[in-house]
N, C-alpha and C positions, 0 to 999 in steps of 0.2 A: 556767464561761464558755461562752457560746453558740458553737457551731462556726462557724469562719470559714474553715477550710481544707478544700477538697474535693479528693480524690485520684480522678481519673476514669480509668478504663481505656477506651482507644479502640482500635478495630480499623481494618482496611484500608478499611472502608466509611465511616469518618469519622463525622460527626454523624448520619448516616442510621441508623447502627447503634445509637444510644444510645436509651434509653427517653425519653419525653417529659419526665419530671421531671429526668433527668440532663441532657439537652440544654438545658433551661431554666437549670440551674445554670451550664453553660458560657457560655451566651449572656448571662447577667447578671454574669459575672465582670469584675472591675476589673483584676485581674492574672492572666495565664496564664503558667505556667512549663512548659517542656518542651523537647524537642529539635526540631531543624528538621523532622524527619519528623512529629512530633506536631502542630506548628503548621500544617504544610501540610494535614494531615488535618482539622484543626478548621476551617480556612478562615474565621476570623473577623477582623475588623479593628478592632472597637471597643475591645477591652481592651488594656492595655499588655502587651507580649510580652517575656518574659524567657527567655533561652536557659539551658541547663544551665550552672552556673557552672564554672570551672576554677581550682583543683582542684574535683572533684565534692563533696568534704567540705564545702565552703562553702555547699552547698545549705540547710542548716538555718539558717545565719545570714541567708541571702537571705530565706527564708520568714518568720523571725521579724521581720525588718525590715519586713515587710508586714502584720504582725498588725494587725487592726482593719479591714482591707480584705477585699473579697470576693476570695479567692484560689483558683485552680484550678491543680492539677498534673496534667498529662496523662502518662499512662504507657500501655504497651502491655498490652492484655488485662486480667489480674487483677493489680492493683497490689500485692497481698500475696503473690504467688508468684513468687519470684526477681525482684522488681521493687523500685522505689524506695519503695513503701508501707511496707515493713518498717523501712527506714532512718528514715523520717519518724516512724513509730509509736514508736521507741525514744527519739526526742529531744523530741517534742511530746506533750502530755497528750492521751490518746484522746478526751477530752470536747471537744476543740477540733477534731477532725478527723472528716470523713464520707468513707467509702470507697464508690466506685461501680464495682464490678467488671463486667467483660464477659468473655465467653468468651475464654479465653487460648490461647496457642499450643499448649500441651500438649493441651488438649481438642480443639482443631481437628485437630492432627496425629494423635491416636488415632482421631478419626472418620475421617480420610482413610485411615488404615491399617486400620481395622476392628479395632483393638486395645482390649482392656479396660484402663482406667486402673489397676485393681486388680492387674493382672498384669504390670506393667512398672516400670522404675526411671526416675525423672525427675531430670535434673540440669542444670546450666548451666556452661558454660565461657565465658560472656559477660563479658568484662572480667576473667576469671580464668585461671589456668594451665590449659592444655589437657590437661596430663598428669594432672590429677585424674580424668579419666574411666577411666584405666587400671585402677583399683581395681575397676571394675564390669564388666570384661571376664571373662565366665564362660559356660560352654556353655548354649545355649538361652535366654540372658537376652535381653529386649527392653529397649531404651533409647530414650528421647526426650531429646534434647540440645539446648538452646538454645545457638546459636553466634554469633560475632560476624563474623569476616572470611570472605571468600570462600575463603581457603586452609584454613580449619579442618577441613572434611570431609575433605581430603586428609591432613592431619596425623593425624586419627583413623583413617583408613583404614591409614596406615602403622603406627601403634600395633597395630592388629588383626592386620595381616599378619605383623609381627615375632614375635607371640606365638602364631602358628599358627591364627589365625582369619581368614585371608584370604578364605575363602569366605563371610564374613558378608555379608548383604544389607543395603545402605545406600539410604536414600531422603532426599533433601533436599527439603523443602517450603518454599516462599517466598511472601511476599504473600498468605498465606491469607485467604480472604474477600474479596479485592479483584479488580479487573478484571485485574490482572497476575499472578494466581496461577500459580505454576509448580511443576513436579515433576521431579526428576531421580533416576533409579533406576540402581543398579549393585551391584557387589560390591567388597569392599575391596581385594583384590589387584589389580584392574585399573581402580581408580577415576580418571578423567581429566576428569570434568565440571568446568566453570567455572561457579560458582553465584553468585547475588546475595549481597551481603555479610551481610544479615540473614536468617537462616534457622532452621529447626528440623530437626535430623537425627534420623532414626529408624533404628536399628540392630538387626538381628536376629542375634545372635551365633551363628555356626556354627563348632564346634570341629574341627580336624583330628585324626587319631590321635595326633600328636606335639605338640599344643597344650600351652602352659603352663597349669597348673591353679593359680590363685591365689585360693583361698577367703578370705572375710572372717574365717573363724574362725582364731584365732591358731595359730601352729605351721608357719609356711612353712619349706621346706627351706633349710638353711644356704647351699647354693650359689647361692641367688637373691640373696644379699647379697655385696657386695664387703666383704672383711674381712681382717685380718692374722692371723687365727687366734684372736685374743682377742675373744670374742663370747659372748653367752648363746645356748647351743646349742638347736637346735629343740625337744627334749623338755622342757628346763628353761624355755625361753621360753613354751611353751604353758601350763605350770603357773603361771609368773609372771604372765601376762596374765589368767589366770582369777582370781587373787587381786587383781589391780589393778582389774578390772571396768570395761572401757571402757563409757562411756555418752555418749549423744548431747550434743555440745557441751561435754563435760567436758575439763578441762585436766591434763595430766600433766607433772610434772617428771622427766626421766630424767638422774639425776646420775651422771656418768662414763659417758656414753652410748656411747662407743666408735664403732661403726659404725652405731649407731642402730637395731638390729634391734628392740628393744622399743618404742622410741618409733614407729617406722614401723608395727608391727603394732597398736599402741594406736590410731593414727589410722585404720587400715583397719577396726578392729573395731566402730566405731560412727559414724553419721553426724555430721559436723562436729566430731568429737573433735579436740582440739588438743594439741600436744606442744612442750615446750621441752627440747632436749638440751644439757646442760652438760658440755663436754669441752675440757680444756686443750690437747690435741694437735691441731695443725692438720691433720695427715694423716688423722686419724680423723674430724675434723669434715668433711673433704672426701668421705671414704667415706660418711658419714651422709647428706650432701646428695645424692650420687649415687644412693644407695639410695631415698631419699625420692622422687627424681624418677622413677626407673625402676619403682617399685611403686605410684605413684599418689597420693602425699601430698606434693605440692611445698611445702606451707605449713609444713612442719616448720621450726621456728625453732631455730637453733643459736647458743649463747653460748660465748664463749672465756672460761674462767676456772675457778677452783677454789672449791669450797664451803668456808666459808659466804659468802665475799665476793661470789661471783657471783650470789647470790640477791637482792641488794639491788635493789629496783625492780621485781622480777618480780611478776605477778599471782599471787594466792594460788591453789594448785592444788587440784584435787579428788583427785588421786592422785600418789604420789611412789615412784620406783623408785630404789634406790641399788645400782647395779651395780658401781661403782668408787669408790675413795677413802673407804671406809667408816671411821668413827670415832665416838666418842660425841659430839664436837663437831658433826659433820656431822649425826648424827641429831637432836641437840637443835635445830639450826637449822631443819632440815626439818620436824620434829614441830610446832614453834611456828608455822610458816607454813601448815601443812596445814588446810584448811577442815574444819568439823565434818562427820562421816560420811565424811571422806576415808580413803583406803586407802594404807598405806604397806607396801612390800615391799623387803626387803633380802637380797641373795644374797652368800654368802661361800664361797670355795674354799680359802683358807688357814686354818691353825690359829689364827693371831692374829685374823683377822677373825671367825672362828667364836666365839672366846672373847669378843669384843665383843658378838655377837648373843646368846650364852648369858646374859651379864650383863644386857643390856637386856631379855630375855625374863623374867627373874626379877623385874626391876622393873616393867615395863609390861605383862606378860602377852602375849596374842596366840597365834599358832601358830608352832611351831618344828618344822620337818620336815628330814629328810635325803633328798635326791633323788639317786638313783643309776640310770644307765641304761647299757646296753651295745649295741654295734652289731656285727653280723657283718662280719668281714673275712677275706680269704684267710689260710690258715694252711698254707703249702706247698701241696700238691695239694688239700687239704681246706679246711674253714672252722672259724672259731672266734669266740668272743665277745671283743671288745676294749672294756673298760669305759671310759667317759667319766669325767672327773674328778668325784667327788661334789660336790654343792653343798648347802650348809646354807642354808635359807630361813627367814627370819622375816617374818611378816606380821601386821598388826593394823589395826583400824578406829578412828579417832578418834571417841569418843563423849562 
């Protein structure tokens, strides 16, 4: 089918910033869809104007209802970089769509800061939980963050300060490329600027000697999590995540998730990794939710229930961790749901659960290991090793 839908990136300089060919597409449109700001930048009067629908998910239906007309969707900068173009591209055949990218906020902000795009992290909290930027707070890291509200930079400044990064340098850039371009500079611990509601925030993370170190590599310290003592301990958790293999956009089922330590580290371990924690106890689900928020993965989904019943209707996972409630029935339901090349890891600390793993290993193969670790603790005036409870771990890949 001939393309009928054009997704046009537009900047603060409006139509003047478009190439002649792209400007011609906008001027010839019969229907133009966009926000009030985009319509103002376009400054045209001939086409039918359509505002973003509410709820925003109705956008695809709105566009499809105009199939056959010359339709233009206006977006900011590059429509395929944290913008509406990706949503449209997933729902409408690419052969029907033409994209017209402009220089986006990230490129403009990097140019203003003199930063190399290859040496920084880009992320958005525009219309998303602000807490998700917490996972990127690391020494000497440079961040470019798309934000929504005028209060968002202050929230991020608080996150930095609370974690020992109060000296981090922050710059808010607004209306880049337009007559009203503005810049606000400061440091996190004393940030007081009132900024325009749509902006791009540049952060240069500076760690104090006592700053919290939260690497993306699995194995965070146990005391970074709220827990009731029943959790996958740091040493075992690191091995568990290595076997689960977090990957970009992949989905984990954490069965018997407890305080959520494995699910949280899975989501931190790869960009856009997702997790569903299945836990029957409300107090532990509350701890898991608090841990997800504090450690920068607020999108952790929590399900009240027991397996196998709680699995009904869930999206098929790329990996499954069974940390509690292990039985042959639980394994059978999980294994059936797991996608090809999916990874399954089950940990056992009791003899009864270990016996289940040994039997399953004989039948299905995979790797069966015993993990034992000890930690130094005071022993009178001296020190000695205190062993952690040994864990039997079974892991395999569905081929």
